[in-house]
C-alpha atoms as an extended CHARMM CRD file, in Angstrom:
* protein
*
        66  EXT
         1         1  UNK       CA              0.0000000000        0.0000000000        0.0000000000  PROA      1               0.0000000000
         2         2  UNK       CA              2.7740000000        2.4640000000        0.9020000000  PROA      2               0.0000000000
         3         3  UNK       CA              4.5910000000        1.6060000000       -2.3100000000  PROA      3               0.0000000000
         4         4  UNK       CA              1.4970000000        2.3970000000       -4.3530000000  PROA      4               0.0000000000
         5         5  UNK       CA              1.0230000000        5.7250000000       -2.5470000000  PROA      5               0.0000000000
         6         6  UNK       CA              4.6620000000        6.6030000000       -3.1610000000  PROA      6               0.0000000000
         7         7  UNK       CA              4.2700000000        5.7980000000       -6.8800000000  PROA      7               0.0000000000
         8         8  UNK       CA              1.1330000000        7.9280000000       -7.1060000000  PROA      8               0.0000000000
         9         9  UNK       CA              2.9080000000       10.8160000000       -5.3800000000  PROA      9               0.0000000000
        10        10  UNK       CA              5.8430000000       10.6060000000       -7.7940000000  PROA      10              0.0000000000
        11        11  UNK       CA              3.4970000000       10.5380000000      -10.7800000000  PROA      11              0.0000000000
        12        12  UNK       CA              1.5890000000       13.5520000000       -9.4630000000  PROA      12              0.0000000000
        13        13  UNK       CA              4.8100000000       15.4840000000       -8.8850000000  PROA      13              0.0000000000
        14        14  UNK       CA              5.9670000000       14.6950000000      -12.4320000000  PROA      14              0.0000000000
        15        15  UNK       CA              2.6800000000       15.9840000000      -13.8270000000  PROA      15              0.0000000000
        16        16  UNK       CA              2.8110000000       19.0880000000      -11.6710000000  PROA      16              0.0000000000
        17        17  UNK       CA              6.2950000000       19.9470000000      -12.9320000000  PROA      17              0.0000000000
        18        18  UNK       CA              5.5380000000       19.5130000000      -16.6430000000  PROA      18              0.0000000000
        19        19  UNK       CA              3.1540000000       22.4750000000      -16.9370000000  PROA      19              0.0000000000
        20        20  UNK       CA              4.8200000000       25.7270000000      -16.0090000000  PROA      20              0.0000000000
        21        21  UNK       CA              1.9080000000       27.8960000000      -17.1190000000  PROA      21              0.0000000000
        22        22  UNK       CA              0.6490000000       29.4850000000      -20.2860000000  PROA      22              0.0000000000
        23        23  UNK       CA              3.0610000000       30.5820000000      -22.9510000000  PROA      23              0.0000000000
        24        24  UNK       CA              2.9670000000       33.9670000000      -24.6430000000  PROA      24              0.0000000000
        25        25  UNK       CA              1.0890000000       32.5610000000      -27.6350000000  PROA      25              0.0000000000
        26        26  UNK       CA             -1.5690000000       31.0730000000      -25.3610000000  PROA      26              0.0000000000
        27        27  UNK       CA             -2.0100000000       34.4480000000      -23.6590000000  PROA      27              0.0000000000
        28        28  UNK       CA             -2.3330000000       36.0890000000      -27.0830000000  PROA      28              0.0000000000
        29        29  UNK       CA             -4.9800000000       33.6180000000      -28.2550000000  PROA      29              0.0000000000
        30        30  UNK       CA             -6.8530000000       33.9410000000      -24.9580000000  PROA      30              0.0000000000
        31        31  UNK       CA             -6.7810000000       37.7410000000      -25.1770000000  PROA      31              0.0000000000
        32        32  UNK       CA             -8.0560000000       37.7070000000      -28.7630000000  PROA      32              0.0000000000
        33        33  UNK       CA            -10.8460000000       35.2860000000      -27.8230000000  PROA      33              0.0000000000
        34        34  UNK       CA            -11.8550000000       37.4740000000      -24.8630000000  PROA      34              0.0000000000
        35        35  UNK       CA            -11.9190000000       40.5850000000      -27.0640000000  PROA      35              0.0000000000
        36        36  UNK       CA            -13.9990000000       38.8070000000      -29.7050000000  PROA      36              0.0000000000
        37        37  UNK       CA            -16.4640000000       37.6410000000      -27.0530000000  PROA      37              0.0000000000
        38        38  UNK       CA            -16.6750000000       41.1800000000      -25.6520000000  PROA      38              0.0000000000
        39        39  UNK       CA            -17.3580000000       42.5900000000      -29.1230000000  PROA      39              0.0000000000
        40        40  UNK       CA            -20.1520000000       40.0790000000      -29.7600000000  PROA      40              0.0000000000
        41        41  UNK       CA            -21.6510000000       40.7280000000      -26.3270000000  PROA      41              0.0000000000
        42        42  UNK       CA            -21.5180000000       44.4980000000      -26.9300000000  PROA      42              0.0000000000
        43        43  UNK       CA            -23.3140000000       44.0990000000      -30.2610000000  PROA      43              0.0000000000
        44        44  UNK       CA            -26.0030000000       41.9380000000      -28.6620000000  PROA      44              0.0000000000
        45        45  UNK       CA            -26.5750000000       44.2880000000      -25.7210000000  PROA      45              0.0000000000
        46        46  UNK       CA            -26.7200000000       47.4090000000      -27.9010000000  PROA      46              0.0000000000
        47        47  UNK       CA            -29.0840000000       45.8550000000      -30.4510000000  PROA      47              0.0000000000
        48        48  UNK       CA            -32.5760000000       47.3160000000      -30.6130000000  PROA      48              0.0000000000
        49        49  UNK       CA            -34.7220000000       44.6420000000      -28.9330000000  PROA      49              0.0000000000
        50        50  UNK       CA            -32.2420000000       43.8540000000      -26.1730000000  PROA      50              0.0000000000
        51        51  UNK       CA            -31.5750000000       47.5260000000      -25.4840000000  PROA      51              0.0000000000
        52        52  UNK       CA            -35.3140000000       48.2240000000      -25.2630000000  PROA      52              0.0000000000
        53        53  UNK       CA            -35.8270000000       45.2750000000      -22.9200000000  PROA      53              0.0000000000
        54        54  UNK       CA            -32.9820000000       46.3970000000      -20.6460000000  PROA      54              0.0000000000
        55        55  UNK       CA            -34.2840000000       49.9780000000      -20.5520000000  PROA      55              0.0000000000
        56        56  UNK       CA            -37.7630000000       48.7010000000      -19.7050000000  PROA      56              0.0000000000
        57        57  UNK       CA            -36.4160000000       46.4620000000      -16.9630000000  PROA      57              0.0000000000
        58        58  UNK       CA            -34.3590000000       49.2600000000      -15.4070000000  PROA      58              0.0000000000
        59        59  UNK       CA            -37.2830000000       51.6880000000      -15.6860000000  PROA      59              0.0000000000
        60        60  UNK       CA            -39.5670000000       49.2480000000      -13.8660000000  PROA      60              0.0000000000
        61        61  UNK       CA            -36.9720000000       48.6580000000      -11.1690000000  PROA      61              0.0000000000
        62        62  UNK       CA            -36.4130000000       52.3810000000      -10.5730000000  PROA      62              0.0000000000
        63        63  UNK       CA            -40.1060000000       53.1950000000      -10.7050000000  PROA      63              0.0000000000
        64        64  UNK       CA            -41.1630000000       50.4670000000       -8.2530000000  PROA      64              0.0000000000
        65        65  UNK       CA            -43.2680000000       51.5720000000       -5.3060000000  PROA      65              0.0000000000
        66        66  UNK       CA            -42.2460000000       50.3840000000       -1.8470000000  PROA      66              0.0000000000
């Protein structure tokens, strides 16, 4: 049992050492993907029907009687 635990620990340590983090190219691709997602989200939120729905929702929330 102890031998198996020792083997598992060694394997885990080997795996932990192999990945040092993202490289510059991975950061670049992640940044581009985040910007593209933000652009699509901006277009959706500023579109006519969604913008009208958000304005209506905010108007109702601010005009609520307590």
